[in-house]
C-alpha positions, 0 to 999 in steps of 0.5 A: 297952159294956164287953166282957170276954173269958174265957180258959179253962185247958186243963182247964176247956176240956176239961170245958166241951166234955165237958159241952156235948157231953153236953147237946147229945146229950141235947137232940138238937142236933148237935155245935157246933164252937168256931168256930161259937160264935165266929162267933155271938158276933161276930154277936150283938155287932155286932147289939147295936151293938158297935164293929166294931174291938173285935169284931175285936180280941176274935176274933183268933187270938192264942193 
């Protein structure tokens, strides 16, 4: 399984959150924190059989 990471430029990141917050509000969904998305992503990777070490490396706080 090949896993790629996506790093967003600060402008792109701000736009992502503006758009997602607007979509959440329109859908009646509570605000989602970035940390929640990271946890969900890690859980889903492990559920489909990703290697724990690779998953850990992807989710380090290295920025």
